[in-house]
C-alpha positions in Angstrom: 0.1 0.0 -0.1 1.3 3.2 -0.9 2.0 6.1 1.7 3.2 9.8 1.6 3.3 11.9 4.6 3.8 15.7 5.2 4.7 18.5 7.9 2.0 21.1 8.3 1.0 23.0 11.2 -2.6 24.1 12.3 -3.2 27.3 14.4 -5.9 26.1 17.1 -6.5 26.6 20.7 -4.9 29.7 20.4 -1.1 28.3 19.2 0.3 27.0 16.9 0.5 23.0 16.7 2.4 21.0 14.5 1.2 17.6 12.6 2.5 15.2 10.3 -0.3 13.7 7.7 -0.2 10.1 6.3 -1.8 9.5 3.2 -2.6 6.1 2.8 -4.1 5.1 -0.7 -7.2 3.1 0.8 -8.6 -0.3 -0.4 -12.4 0.1 -0.9 -12.0 2.7 2.0 -12.3 6.3 0.3 -14.0 8.1 3.1 -13.0 6.5 5.7 -12.1 8.7 9.0 -8.5 9.0 9.5 -6.8 8.0 12.5 -5.9 10.6 15.2 -3.0 9.8 16.9 -2.5 11.8 20.4 0.7 10.9 22.2 1.4 10.8 26.1 2.7 13.3 28.8 6.0 13.5 27.8 5.3 12.2 24.2 6.1 13.9 21.1 5.1 12.8 17.2 9.1 11.4 17.0 8.8 9.4 20.1 5.9 7.4 18.1 8.7 6.2 16.2 6.8 4.0 13.1 4.1 2.7 14.8 1.1 5.3 13.1 2.7 4.9 9.3 2.7 1.1 10.1 -1.0 1.1 11.6 -2.3 3.0 9.1 -1.2 0.8 6.3 -2.7 -1.9 8.3 -5.9 -0.8 8.2 -6.0 1.3 5.2 -6.4 4.7 6.1 -4.6 8.0 6.5 -3.3 9.2 9.7 -3.2 13.0 11.4 0.1 12.7 14.5 -0.2 15.8 16.3 2.2 17.4 18.4 0.3 18.2 21.2 1.1 22.2 22.3 4.3 22.7 23.8 5.4 19.3 22.7 8.4 18.5 20.0 8.0 21.0 17.2 4.5 22.6 18.2 4.5 26.0 19.5 5.9 26.3 23.3 4.2 26.4 26.5 3.7 30.0 27.8 3.8 30.9 31.7 6.8 29.6 34.7 8.2 27.0 34.1 7.3 25.3 37.3 3.4 25.7 38.0 2.5 26.9 35.5 0.3 24.9 33.6 -3.6 24.5 34.2 -4.7 21.3 36.1 -7.7 21.1 33.4 -5.1 21.3 30.3 -7.0 17.4 29.5 -10.3 19.1 29.2 -8.7 22.1 26.7 -6.7 19.8 25.1 -9.8 18.2 24.1 -11.6 21.2 22.7 -8.4 22.2 20.9 -8.5 18.6 19.4 -11.9 19.6 18.0 -10.8 22.8 16.7 -7.9 21.4 14.5 -10.5 18.5 13.0 -12.5 21.6 12.2 -9.2 23.6 10.7 -8.4 20.4 8.7 -11.9 19.9 7.5 -12.5 16.4 9.1 -15.8 15.2 9.6 -14.7 12.8 11.5 -12.1 10.8 12.9 -10.8 7.4 14.8 -8.9 9.0 17.7 -6.0 6.9 19.0 -4.6 8.5 22.2 -1.8 7.0 24.5 -1.8 8.4 28.4 -2.7 11.6 28.3 -3.2 11.7 24.7 -5.9 8.8 25.7 -7.8 10.8 28.4 -8.0 13.6 25.6 -9.3 11.3 23.3 -12.1 10.2 25.4 -13.1 13.6 26.8 -13.0 14.7 22.7 -15.3 11.8 22.3 -17.6 12.6 25.1 -17.6 16.7 23.5 -18.2 15.9 20.3 -19.9 12.6 19.7 -20.7 13.2 16.0 -17.1 13.8 15.3 -15.4 10.5 16.9 -16.0 7.2 15.0 -13.9 5.6 17.3 -11.8 5.8 20.3 -8.8 4.0 20.8 -7.0 4.3 24.2 -3.7 3.4 25.7 -3.2 3.3 29.7 -5.6 6.5 29.4 -6.8 7.8 33.1 -10.1 8.2 34.3 -8.9 9.2 37.8 -5.9 9.7 39.4 -4.2 6.4 41.4 -1.6 6.2 44.1 0.4 4.1 41.5 0.3 6.7 39.2 1.7 9.5 41.6 4.3 7.1 42.6 5.7 6.4 39.1 6.1 10.4 38.4 7.7 10.7 41.7 10.0 8.4 40.3 10.1 10.2 36.9 10.9 13.5 38.8 13.8 11.9 40.6 15.5 10.5 37.5 14.4 13.7 35.8 16.4 15.7 38.3 19.2 13.2 39.2 23.0 14.5 37.8 23.5 13.4 34.0 19.8 12.7 34.1 19.7 10.4 30.7 16.0 11.0 31.2 16.4 14.7 30.4 19.0 14.2 27.8 16.5 11.7 25.7 13.4 14.0 26.5 15.9 17.0 25.2 16.4 15.3 21.9 12.5 15.5 21.0 11.4 18.7 22.6 14.9 20.7 22.3 16.9 22.1 25.2 15.3 25.7 25.5 12.0 23.7 26.1 12.0 20.2 27.6 11.9 21.5 31.2 8.5 23.1 30.6 7.1 20.0 29.2 8.3 18.1 31.8 7.7 20.0 34.9 3.8 20.9 33.5 3.5 17.3 33.1 4.7 16.3 36.7 3.8 19.6 38.4 0.2 19.3 37.2 -0.4 15.8 38.4 1.7 16.5 42.3 -0.5 19.6 42.7 -2.6 18.5 45.7 -5.3 19.8 44.1 -4.8 17.1 41.2 -5.9 14.4 43.5 -9.6 15.1 43.3 -9.2 15.1 39.5 -11.6 12.5 37.7 -13.6 12.6 34.1 -15.3 9.7 34.7 -18.9 11.8 35.0 -18.1 12.4 31.5 -17.6 8.5 30.2 -21.8 7.9 29.4 -21.3 10.9 27.0 -19.4 8.6 24.9 -21.4 6.9 22.2 -18.8 5.8 19.7 -16.9 2.1 19.9 -14.4 2.1 22.5 -11.4 0.1 22.8 -9.4 0.2 26.0 -5.9 -0.9 26.2 -3.9 -1.1 29.3 -0.5 -3.2 30.1 -0.7 -5.4 33.2 2.8 -4.0 33.7 2.1 -0.6 33.6 4.2 1.5 36.5 1.4 4.4 36.0 -1.7 3.0 36.5 -4.0 -0.4 36.8 -6.7 -2.3 35.2 -9.2 -0.5 37.3 -9.0 2.4 34.5 -9.8 -0.2 32.0 -12.6 -1.7 33.8 -14.3 2.1 34.4 -13.7 2.9 30.9 -15.7 0.0 29.7 -18.6 0.4 32.2 -19.0 3.8 31.8 -19.1 4.4 28.3 -22.4 4.7 26.5 -21.1 2.8 23.0 -19.9 -0.5 22.5 -16.7 -0.9 24.3 -13.9 -3.8 24.6 -11.2 -4.0 27.0 -7.8 -5.4 26.1 -5.5 -6.2 28.9 -1.6 -7.2 28.0 0.9 -9.8 29.8 4.2 -8.5 29.8 3.4 -5.4 28.6 4.3 -1.5 30.4 3.2 1.4 29.6 3.2 1.8 26.4 1.4 -1.2 24.5 2.1 -0.2 20.7 5.8 -0.1 21.4 5.6 -3.6 23.3 2.9 -5.5 21.9 2.5 -3.9 18.3 0.9 -7.0 16.4 -1.4 -7.5 18.9 -2.6 -3.8 19.5 -2.8 -3.8 15.6 -5.0 -6.7 15.6 -7.2 -5.5 18.2 -7.5 -2.2 16.0 -8.1 -3.6 12.8 -11.0 -5.4 14.3 -12.7 -2.8 16.1 -12.5 -0.5 13.0 -14.1 -3.8 10.8 -17.4 -2.8 13.2 -17.8 0.8 12.2 
């Protein structure tokens, strides 16, 4: 299957958002909603590696891979480096996502969200049910768990350690001048005392599209209770996928299984 990609920028949510468009020549699905990929809290387009292109090819659909605001090559986060991110950033980015679809003239999309990106995908599906054809989440959070906060504290210690490999690795994707804002924007929001009561479970019943909720059983940032809450809370058809010997990034640890599960989900549309 032939594929081409193009790098572009769109203005949405008051910021310049960078994205990579994957054009896949479909087989019998010329008007199929494209896959829209939303990365995790510290992620960027480049951290997906080749997975989006391979998944788009496997399911015969086009794709849009987004650098969320402040990440990768999108416009940098504003405000102070520490404590500058709004605690309702998931909700704000879900609204921005629908604006991006409007700007790109995409009437419907299939969302594929990883971690924070999965949470944003669920909120977008609740906000605009008619715009989201299906929602696929990996390690999404719909409430705060102690294991999540413990994992973030471990990441914070690793980031601030002398000669931190974590910081150096993230700087390759976000740039030396912005990596601290990306990292502390994530950790400071989640570790803020008011955030301990954050949850979006009250929005799940507004989601009517098919949902595939994926989680690794070795995920250091969440438990299967997140998947159970998603599957039990949405109004549309939902399937759980809990994977053994799999951590926080199922698309990296179990790509073949994830790809086949996505293919089955999209076949029901």
